[in-house]
C-alpha positions as CSV (number, residue, x, y, z in Angstrom):
1,M,48.5,-118.2,15.3
2,D,48.4,-120.3,12.0
3,D,48.5,-118.0,8.9
4,N,47.5,-121.1,6.8
5,L,44.1,-121.7,9.2
6,W,41.1,-120.0,7.8
7,L,37.0,-120.2,9.6
8,V,34.7,-120.2,6.8
9,V,31.6,-119.8,8.2
10,G,28.5,-120.2,6.3
11,L,25.1,-118.5,7.4
12,G,21.7,-120.3,7.2
13,N,18.9,-121.5,9.8
14,P,18.9,-125.1,10.6
15,G,16.5,-127.7,10.0
16,P,15.5,-129.2,6.4
17,D,13.0,-126.7,6.8
18,Y,15.4,-124.0,5.9
19,A,17.8,-126.1,3.2
20,G,16.6,-124.9,0.1
21,N,16.0,-121.2,1.2
22,R,17.9,-118.0,0.1
23,H,19.0,-117.2,3.3
24,N,20.5,-120.7,3.4
25,V,23.4,-119.9,1.0
26,G,25.6,-119.6,2.9
27,H,25.2,-123.3,4.0
28,M,25.4,-124.5,0.4
29,V,28.6,-122.7,-0.4
30,A,30.0,-124.8,2.9
31,T,28.3,-127.9,1.9
32,V,30.5,-127.5,-2.1
33,L,33.3,-126.5,-0.3
34,A,33.1,-129.4,2.3
35,G,32.2,-132.0,-0.7
36,R,35.4,-130.6,-2.3
37,I,38.4,-131.5,0.5
38,S,36.5,-134.5,1.0
39,A,35.7,-133.5,4.7
40,N,32.3,-134.2,6.4
41,F,30.3,-131.8,8.9
42,K,30.4,-132.8,12.3
43,N,28.8,-131.6,15.9
44,H,31.4,-129.4,17.6
45,K,31.1,-127.8,21.0
46,T,31.3,-124.6,19.5
47,N,27.1,-125.0,18.5
48,S,28.0,-125.7,15.1
49,S,28.5,-127.8,12.6
50,V,32.3,-128.3,11.2
51,A,34.5,-129.8,8.7
52,E,37.9,-129.5,8.0
53,G,40.6,-130.1,5.4
54,R,42.7,-128.4,3.0
55,S,42.0,-128.0,-1.0
56,F,45.4,-129.4,-1.6
57,P,48.5,-131.0,-0.3
58,G,50.1,-128.3,1.7
59,G,47.7,-125.6,1.1
60,P,45.4,-123.8,3.7
61,K,43.6,-125.2,6.0
62,L,40.3,-124.3,5.7
63,V,37.7,-124.7,8.5
64,L,34.3,-124.9,7.5
65,A,31.9,-124.5,10.1
66,K,27.6,-124.0,9.6
67,P,26.3,-122.5,13.3
68,N,23.7,-124.7,14.8
69,T,21.6,-121.2,15.6
70,Y,19.3,-119.3,14.0
71,M,20.7,-116.7,11.5
72,N,19.9,-113.6,13.4
73,V,21.7,-115.4,16.6
74,S,25.0,-116.2,14.8
75,G,27.5,-114.3,16.7
76,G,27.8,-116.8,19.7
77,P,29.0,-119.5,17.8
78,V,31.4,-117.6,15.6
79,A,32.7,-115.6,18.0
80,A,33.6,-119.4,19.6
81,L,35.0,-120.5,16.9
82,L,37.4,-118.1,16.6
83,R,38.5,-118.7,20.3
84,F,39.1,-122.4,19.6
85,Y,41.1,-122.2,16.9
86,S,42.8,-118.9,18.1
87,L,42.2,-117.1,14.9
88,P,42.1,-113.3,14.4
89,P,38.7,-111.7,12.7
90,A,41.2,-111.0,9.6
91,H,41.5,-115.1,8.9
92,L,37.6,-115.1,9.4
93,I,35.6,-115.3,5.9
94,V,31.4,-115.6,6.3
95,I,29.2,-116.4,3.6
96,H,25.5,-115.2,3.4
97,D,22.6,-114.2,0.9
98,D,22.9,-110.1,-0.2
99,L,19.6,-108.8,-1.2
100,D,21.0,-105.6,-2.8
101,I,23.5,-107.9,-5.3
102,P,21.5,-109.7,-8.4
103,F,20.9,-113.4,-8.1
104,D,23.9,-114.8,-10.0
105,T,26.7,-112.4,-9.0
106,M,28.3,-112.4,-5.8
107,K,30.8,-109.7,-4.2
108,I,33.7,-109.7,-2.0
109,K,34.1,-107.6,0.9
110,V,36.4,-106.9,3.8
111,G,35.1,-104.9,6.5
112,G,31.8,-102.1,6.3
113,G,28.5,-102.7,7.7
114,H,25.9,-105.3,8.5
115,G,23.7,-103.6,5.7
116,G,20.6,-104.9,7.6
117,H,21.6,-108.3,7.9
118,N,21.0,-109.4,11.1
119,G,23.2,-112.7,11.2
120,L,26.2,-110.1,10.3
121,R,24.7,-107.6,12.9
122,D,25.1,-109.9,15.1
123,I,28.8,-111.5,14.4
124,I,29.6,-107.7,14.5
125,A,28.3,-107.6,17.8
126,A,30.0,-110.4,19.5
127,I,33.3,-110.5,18.0
128,G,33.5,-106.8,18.2
129,T,35.0,-106.1,14.9
130,N,33.5,-105.6,11.5
131,E,37.0,-106.1,10.1
132,F,36.3,-109.6,8.5
133,I,36.1,-111.0,5.1
134,R,32.6,-111.7,3.6
135,I,31.2,-113.4,0.3
136,R,28.0,-111.5,-0.4
137,V,25.9,-114.2,-2.7
138,G,23.2,-112.1,-4.5
139,V,20.0,-113.6,-4.2
140,G,18.0,-110.1,-5.7
141,R,15.3,-108.2,-4.8
142,P,11.8,-109.5,-3.4
143,P,9.4,-109.2,-6.3
144,G,6.7,-106.7,-5.9
145,R,5.7,-105.8,-2.5
146,Q,6.7,-109.2,-1.2
147,P,8.9,-108.2,2.3
148,A,12.4,-108.7,2.1
149,A,12.2,-111.5,5.6
150,D,9.4,-113.8,3.6
151,F,11.4,-113.7,0.3
152,V,14.9,-114.7,2.3
153,L,13.2,-117.8,3.9
154,H,11.8,-119.1,0.4
155,D,13.3,-121.5,-1.9
156,F,15.0,-120.5,-4.7
157,A,12.7,-120.3,-8.2
158,S,13.3,-123.2,-10.5
159,T,14.8,-120.6,-13.1
160,E,17.4,-119.9,-10.5
161,R,17.8,-123.5,-9.5
162,A,19.1,-124.2,-13.1
163,T,22.2,-121.7,-12.7
164,L,22.2,-122.2,-8.9
165,P,25.5,-124.8,-9.0
166,N,27.3,-122.1,-11.0
167,L,26.8,-119.6,-8.4
168,L,27.4,-121.9,-5.3
169,T,31.2,-122.7,-7.3
170,D,31.9,-119.3,-7.9
171,A,31.6,-118.2,-4.2
172,A,33.6,-121.8,-3.3
173,D,36.4,-121.4,-5.4
174,A,36.9,-117.6,-4.3
175,I,37.2,-118.8,-0.5
176,E,40.1,-121.1,-2.1
177,L,41.5,-118.2,-3.9
178,I,41.2,-116.0,-0.7
179,A,42.7,-118.4,1.8
180,A,45.8,-119.3,-0.9
181,E,46.0,-115.9,-2.9
182,G,44.5,-113.1,-1.0
183,V,41.2,-111.0,-1.1
184,T,42.7,-108.9,-3.8
185,A,43.6,-111.4,-6.2
186,A,39.9,-113.4,-5.5
187,Q,38.3,-109.4,-6.0
188,Q,40.2,-108.9,-9.1
189,K,39.4,-112.5,-10.5
190,F,35.1,-112.5,-9.5
191,H,34.5,-108.7,-9.6
192,A,33.4,-107.6,-13.1
193,P,34.6,-105.0,-14.1
């Protein structure tokens, strides 16, 4: 196993109809990272789109992946990616939307439950452990009585879209820092006191 290799999976739903949805914030962060490392996503035999590269010469290698499946069945592609790259779950970073975190904030977490997130639930079931790194990107709570499932399948509001690039940049920065210096360094930098 290469200690300098990280699998970074951005969760979302495939296709242009979902591209701007809150649920697809994982895809958005992966796209930002791919731009930074000048890598293009290509279809991969693991039923994912994959882009590979390094943040800086000699730095950690990042394998960025977007499963080609719907969010709720992300586990199969993630398990296949871990096998293909011979990586342990400790070198898996999953980026996902989180309703329990206010918009424009994020949290970095290792392990724990799925918190009702079906994408995480499927990954935990498929790889047989919850011991992987999560980048929990806050999308806020639905207004009024709007069901959470409807809320996450809507695009970000225009007021949110103004600050969304900063949130995506922070999440991308956090991933690069985790790969280079570890989870604790990233938590110390990105978790507000």
